C-alpha positions, 0 to 999 in steps of 0.5 A: 485523505492524504495522498501519498506519492511514489517519492514518498514512499521510496524514501520510507524505510522498509519497516514503516512500508511493511506497517503501512501495507497492514494498516492499508489491507485492513482499511480495505477489508473494512471498506470492503464491509461497509459497501456491502452493508450498504453504508459506505458512501465514497465508494471511490475509496476502495479504488484509492487503497488498493492502488496504495497497496500496490504502490506499497508492494511495488516498492518493497520488490523494488528493494527486494531485487535491488538486495538480490542484485546487489549480492551478485558477482 
């Protein structure tokens, strides 16, 4: 389990963040499926992945707002 700090997320390129977001959504889907079929041993992983998704989306949104703010006169 690799824990990524918010500083590390902010240092990544936008394309890399988007790829990581897609991977996190896929992992969350797999974890939910395994939980539903009673095959998931580490249920805390669902919470970790959900928080990672939120962190990535936050960084992407910050960048989006920064680009909008930068374009204003």
